[in-house]
C-alpha positions in Angstrom: -67.6 19.7 -1.9 -65.7 22.5 0.0 -66.5 23.2 3.6 -67.5 26.8 4.2 -65.4 27.5 7.2 -66.6 31.1 7.5 -70.2 30.0 7.7 -69.3 27.2 10.1 -67.5 29.6 12.4 -70.4 32.0 12.5 -72.8 29.1 13.2 -70.7 27.7 16.0 -70.3 31.2 17.5 -74.0 31.7 17.5 -74.6 28.4 19.1 -72.0 29.2 21.8 -73.6 32.6 22.4 -77.1 31.2 22.8 -76.1 28.3 24.9 -74.1 30.6 27.2 -77.0 32.9 27.4 -79.4 30.2 28.4 -76.8 29.0 30.9 -76.6 32.4 32.4 -80.4 32.6 32.6 -80.6 29.2 34.3 -77.8 30.2 36.7 -79.0 33.6 37.8 -77.3 34.7 41.0 -79.5 36.3 43.7 -77.6 38.8 45.7 -79.4 39.4 49.0 -78.9 41.8 51.9 -79.4 40.4 55.4 -79.9 42.8 58.3 -79.5 42.3 62.0 -78.8 44.4 65.1 -76.2 42.4 66.9 -72.6 43.6 67.1 -70.0 42.3 64.6 -68.0 40.7 67.5 -71.0 38.9 68.9 -71.5 35.1 69.1 -74.8 35.5 67.4 -73.2 37.2 64.3 -70.2 35.0 64.0 -71.5 31.6 65.1 -75.2 31.8 64.1 -76.2 34.3 61.4 -73.1 34.2 59.2 -73.0 30.4 59.2 -76.7 30.2 58.4 -76.3 32.5 55.4 -73.2 30.5 54.3 -75.3 27.4 54.5 -77.8 28.9 52.1 -75.0 29.8 49.7 -73.7 26.3 49.9 -77.1 24.7 49.5 -77.8 26.8 46.4 -74.3 26.2 44.9 -73.6 29.9 45.0 -76.8 30.9 43.2 -77.7 32.8 46.3 -75.1 35.1 47.8 -75.8 37.0 51.0 -74.1 40.1 52.4 -74.7 40.5 56.2 -75.2 44.0 57.6 -74.4 44.1 61.3 -75.2 46.3 64.2 -78.2 48.1 62.7 -76.0 49.4 59.8 -78.7 48.8 57.3 -81.9 48.8 59.3 -82.7 49.7 63.0 -83.7 46.7 65.1 -87.2 47.9 65.7 -87.6 48.5 61.9 -86.2 45.3 60.6 -89.7 43.8 59.8 -90.8 46.8 57.8 -87.4 47.1 56.1 -87.6 43.5 54.8 -91.2 43.9 53.9 -90.4 47.0 51.8 -87.3 45.5 50.3 -84.7 47.8 51.9 -83.3 44.5 53.1 -84.0 41.1 51.5 -83.6 39.1 54.7 -83.2 39.8 58.4 -83.5 39.0 62.0 -86.6 40.3 63.8 -87.4 40.0 67.4 -91.2 39.8 67.6 -91.2 41.5 71.0 -90.2 44.7 69.2 -93.8 44.9 67.9 -96.1 44.2 70.8 -99.6 43.3 69.8 -98.7 42.4 66.3 -98.6 38.6 67.0 -101.3 37.9 69.6 -101.9 34.3 68.6 -98.2 33.4 68.2 -97.6 34.9 71.6 -98.8 31.6 73.0 -95.1 30.7 72.6 -94.1 33.6 74.9 -96.3 32.5 77.8 -94.2 32.1 80.9 -92.8 28.8 82.0 -94.0 26.6 79.2 -92.6 23.1 80.1 -90.5 22.4 77.0 -87.4 20.4 77.6 -85.2 22.8 75.5 -85.7 26.1 73.6 -84.9 24.2 70.4 -87.8 21.9 71.0 -90.0 25.0 71.5 -88.7 26.5 68.2 -89.7 23.3 66.3 -93.1 23.4 68.1 -93.5 27.0 66.8 -93.0 25.6 63.3 -95.8 23.0 64.0 -98.0 25.8 65.3 -97.5 27.8 62.1 -98.3 24.9 59.9 -101.4 23.9 61.8 -103.2 27.2 62.5 -104.1 29.7 59.8 -104.5 32.3 62.5 -100.8 32.1 63.2 -99.8 32.2 59.5 -101.9 35.3 59.0 -99.7 37.2 61.4 -96.7 36.6 59.1 -98.4 37.0 55.7 -96.4 40.1 54.8 -93.1 38.2 54.7 -91.7 34.7 54.0 -90.6 33.0 57.2 -87.2 31.3 56.7 -86.5 30.3 60.3 -88.4 30.6 63.6 -86.3 30.6 66.8 -86.9 30.9 70.5 -84.9 33.4 72.5 -84.5 31.9 75.9 -85.1 30.5 78.3 -84.7 33.7 80.4 -83.4 32.7 83.8 -82.5 34.7 86.9 -79.3 35.8 88.4 -79.7 37.3 91.9 -77.4 39.1 94.2 -75.9 37.5 97.3 -77.9 39.8 99.5 -81.2 38.6 97.9 -80.2 35.0 98.0 -81.5 32.0 96.0 -84.9 31.5 94.6 -86.8 28.3 95.4 -90.4 29.4 95.9 -92.9 32.2 95.3 -92.0 33.5 98.7 -88.5 34.2 97.5 -89.9 36.5 94.8 -91.7 38.7 97.3 -90.3 42.3 97.2 -87.7 41.3 94.7 -86.8 44.1 92.3 -86.4 42.0 89.1 -85.5 43.3 85.7 -88.3 42.0 83.5 -89.6 42.7 80.1 -93.1 44.2 79.5 -96.1 42.1 78.9 -96.4 38.5 80.4 -93.0 38.8 82.2 -94.2 41.8 84.1 -97.5 40.1 84.9 -95.7 37.0 86.1 -93.3 39.0 88.3 -96.2 40.8 90.0 -98.2 37.5 90.5 -95.1 36.1 92.3 -94.9 39.2 94.6 -91.9 40.7 92.9 -91.4 44.3 91.7 -90.8 44.3 87.9 -88.3 46.9 86.7 -88.0 47.7 83.0 -84.4 48.7 82.8 -82.3 48.8 79.6 -79.9 45.9 79.3 -76.9 48.2 79.3 -77.8 49.6 82.7 -78.4 46.2 84.4 -74.9 45.8 85.7 -74.8 49.2 87.5 -78.4 48.8 88.7 -77.5 45.5 90.4 -74.3 47.0 91.8 -76.1 49.9 93.3 -79.0 47.9 94.7 -81.6 49.3 92.3 -82.1 45.7 91.2 -82.0 42.5 93.2 -82.0 40.2 90.2 -82.2 40.1 86.4 -83.8 37.6 84.0 -81.7 37.1 80.8 -81.0 34.4 78.3 -77.5 32.9 78.7 -75.9 35.2 76.2 -77.2 38.2 78.1 -75.7 37.0 81.4 -72.4 36.6 79.6 -72.4 39.8 77.5 -73.2 42.0 80.4 -71.0 40.2 83.0 -73.9 39.9 85.3 -72.2 37.3 87.5 -69.8 39.9 88.9 -72.6 41.5 90.8 -75.3 38.8 90.8 -73.5 35.4 90.9 -76.5 33.2 92.0 -77.8 31.7 88.7 -81.2 29.9 88.9 -81.5 27.8 85.7 -85.3 27.5 86.0 -86.7 29.1 82.8 -89.1 31.9 83.5 -90.1 32.9 80.0 -88.9 32.9 76.4 -89.5 35.1 73.3 -90.1 34.2 69.7 -88.2 35.7 66.8 -87.4 34.8 63.2 -85.3 35.2 60.1 -87.6 36.7 57.5 -87.4 37.2 53.8 -89.0 39.7 51.5 -92.0 38.0 49.9 -91.4 39.3 46.4 -87.8 38.1 46.5 -88.9 34.6 47.7 -91.6 34.4 45.1 -89.2 35.4 42.3 -86.9 32.4 43.0 -87.2 29.2 41.0 -88.5 26.1 42.8 -85.1 24.5 43.0 -83.5 27.4 44.8 -86.5 27.6 47.2 -86.1 23.9 47.9 -82.4 24.4 48.5 -83.0 27.2 51.0 -85.8 25.2 52.7 -83.3 22.3 53.1 -81.3 24.4 55.7 -84.3 26.4 57.0 -87.8 25.4 58.4 -87.7 22.9 61.3 -84.0 22.0 60.6 -83.0 25.7 60.7 -85.2 26.3 63.8 -83.6 23.6 65.8 -80.0 24.4 64.6 -80.3 28.2 65.1 -82.0 28.1 68.4 -79.7 25.3 69.8 -76.6 27.1 68.6 -77.6 30.5 69.9 -79.5 29.7 73.1 -78.8 26.0 73.7 -75.9 23.6 73.7 -74.1 25.6 71.0 -73.6 28.3 73.6 -72.4 25.9 76.4 -68.8 26.6 75.7 -69.2 30.3 76.1 -71.3 29.9 79.2 -68.8 27.5 80.8 -66.0 29.9 80.0 -67.8 32.7 81.7 -68.4 30.6 84.8 -64.7 29.7 84.8 -63.7 33.4 84.5 -65.9 34.4 87.4 -64.4 31.6 89.6 -60.8 32.7 88.7 -61.6 36.3 89.5 -63.2 35.5 92.9 -66.9 36.1 92.2 -67.9 32.7 93.4 -70.7 31.9 90.9 -73.4 29.4 92.0 -75.6 27.6 89.4 -78.6 25.7 90.8 -82.1 24.5 89.7 -85.1 24.1 92.0 -86.7 20.7 92.3 -89.5 20.0 89.8 -92.2 20.3 92.5 -90.8 23.7 93.5 -90.9 24.8 89.8 -94.5 23.6 89.5 -95.5 25.6 92.5 -94.0 28.7 91.0 -95.6 27.9 87.6 -99.1 27.5 89.2 -98.9 30.9 91.0 -97.0 33.0 88.5 -97.6 31.4 85.0 -100.9 29.6 84.7 -103.0 32.7 85.5 -101.2 34.4 82.5 -102.0 31.4 80.3 -105.7 31.6 81.3 -105.7 35.3 80.5 -104.3 34.7 77.1 -107.0 32.1 76.4 -109.7 34.6 77.4 -108.2 37.2 75.1 -108.3 34.8 72.2 -111.9 34.0 73.0 -112.7 37.7 72.7 -111.1 37.6 69.2 -113.2 34.6 68.2 -110.2 32.2 68.3 -110.2 28.9 70.2 -107.3 29.8 72.5 -107.8 26.8 74.7 -107.3 24.4 71.8 -104.2 26.2 70.7 -102.7 26.2 74.3 -103.5 22.6 74.8 -101.8 21.8 71.5 -98.7 23.7 72.6 -98.7 21.9 76.0 -99.0 18.5 74.2 -96.0 19.4 72.1 -94.1 20.4 75.3 -95.0 17.1 76.9 -93.7 15.2 73.8 -90.4 17.0 74.1 -89.7 15.6 77.6 
């Protein structure tokens, strides 16, 4: 019996074609666009967001590939949420403070002077809060949350003329650059004068005496060279802000379970701790120490100090706890048990110590 080589060749070709086609279907590559507003030269871009996106590519064996668009080149900072929701971007960084009033329940994590040991602990606690309370999840139902993070803590740098801050009395009359909302309320409760001044104008405002002090997270103090005009750094955390890496919900839902699982392996609580620690915690220590060394070499005489715990508690009782109570009352008006939620957050904070 003669072998029909022509028929055999056609059969093998068809088998190869179909098997290759099935392989391609199984190995579909998702090409995503990630938007953020930080400069291309920033620590946040190079040491946080790009590595996070690379970790997704690695976890998915290249089946997800991400192009990062920097400096508002794809979406404006204030529009990032809507851009991701609409699919203009597939993923992105969104600072929730850009949409005041949109996350009233989640804002429990922006209450001043919450006693978490680190911002990374607070970010993981936000994940716990999201999992536990449907009222929190509802505020994010338009997108898929990849990573929660905490921006902060914001701590003060004061001018030499104003001096160090150890008590509520030291805040009296202080012209402090503070954000709107709870930070403004806290500043007023402590007797200070809140000033909402753009970050780019802080240096000149301190230099001209328009400001006595500024509250920034560590990267803000470094980026704007605050120590050259306000070299007295009080490491007591005044407040923090919550933000997130979000993903378009349709894109997320379109992905097979194994890719979702791979992305989750570098996101969620693990991502919250890594991203927050890298951006605002120990990952930034080298940049912070380098800035202090630069200030010393150039004769600006920086001083870093932290008030005693009892002094911090006195400031908390006067400037923070009334804000906590006001938030609870606001939740009650909305039919939400704010006291239970706040107590849960404070329990998580205690466990972090």
